[in-house]
C-alpha positions in Angstrom: 0.0 0.0 0.0 1.1 3.5 -0.7 1.3 6.2 2.0 1.7 9.9 1.8 3.9 11.6 4.3 3.3 15.3 4.8 5.7 17.3 6.9 5.6 20.9 8.0 9.2 21.9 9.0 11.2 25.0 9.5 12.7 26.4 6.3 16.3 26.1 7.6 15.9 22.3 7.9 14.9 21.7 4.3 18.2 21.2 2.5 19.7 18.8 5.0 16.4 16.9 5.0 16.3 16.7 1.2 19.8 15.3 1.1 19.1 12.7 3.7 15.8 11.6 2.1 17.4 11.3 -1.3 20.2 9.2 0.2 17.6 7.0 1.9 16.0 6.2 -1.5 13.2 8.7 -1.7 12.8 9.2 -5.5 10.7 12.4 -5.4 9.1 15.0 -3.2 7.1 18.1 -3.5 7.9 21.2 -1.4 5.7 24.2 -0.8 6.5 27.4 1.2 3.6 27.8 3.6 2.6 29.8 6.6 0.7 28.7 9.7 0.5 28.5 13.4 -0.2 25.8 16.0 -0.8 25.5 19.6 1.6 28.3 20.4 -0.4 30.7 18.1 2.8 31.6 16.2 4.8 32.8 19.3 8.2 31.3 20.0 9.5 30.2 23.4 10.0 33.1 25.8 8.0 35.5 23.6 4.8 36.9 25.1 1.7 36.1 23.1 -0.2 38.9 21.7 -4.0 39.2 21.4 -3.9 37.6 17.9 -2.3 34.6 16.4 0.6 35.2 14.0 1.7 33.1 11.0 5.2 31.5 10.9 7.0 30.5 7.8 7.2 26.8 7.2 8.0 24.4 4.4 5.5 21.7 3.6 7.0 18.5 2.1 4.9 15.7 0.5 6.4 12.3 -0.2 4.6 9.2 -1.4 6.3 5.9 -0.4 5.6 2.2 0.0 4.2 1.5 3.4 7.3 -0.5 4.4 9.4 2.8 4.2 7.1 5.0 6.3 8.8 4.4 9.7 12.3 5.0 8.2 11.3 8.2 6.4 9.4 9.5 9.4 12.4 8.9 11.7 14.7 10.8 9.3 12.3 13.7 9.2 12.1 13.8 13.0 15.8 13.6 13.4 16.6 16.4 11.0 13.7 18.7 11.6 13.7 18.6 15.4 14.8 21.8 17.0 14.3 21.2 20.7 11.8 24.1 20.9 8.1 24.6 20.2 7.2 25.1 16.6 9.6 22.5 15.0 6.7 21.2 12.9 4.4 18.3 12.4 4.2 15.1 10.3 1.0 13.5 9.0 0.8 10.0 7.3 -2.2 9.0 5.3 -3.1 6.2 2.9 -3.0 6.7 -0.9 -5.4 4.7 -3.0 -3.4 4.7 -6.2 -0.7 6.6 -8.2 -0.6 7.0 -11.9 2.4 8.2 -13.9 0.8 10.3 -16.6 3.5 9.8 -19.3 3.7 6.0 -19.2 0.4 5.2 -17.5 2.2 3.1 -14.9 0.2 2.6 -11.7 0.8 1.8 -8.1 4.4 1.4 -6.9 5.8 1.4 -10.4 4.5 5.0 -10.8 6.4 6.1 -7.8 9.8 4.5 -8.4 
């Protein structure tokens, strides 16, 4: 079964993460610059929260992998994206019904690798 891993990380962590995921066999990923806030409402440790939430810059990464690779990939993301402070990011894993490579019409795992 295919799984989609979505990670929201700090922008400074993207390049080392990309290199590590590529070395681990990830054959493709999509990256988006995004903004958002979580439980801390956009305020960093030690910063007093204002009356309104504020958006922080993040990078969203999307990767589709075989289910057998999920734990390995998630551990790499955690290891390289962890900052030791609030706002380091989040990871979500969800099932993918199918994948189709448009150019060749390959489906499933062959469309991914």
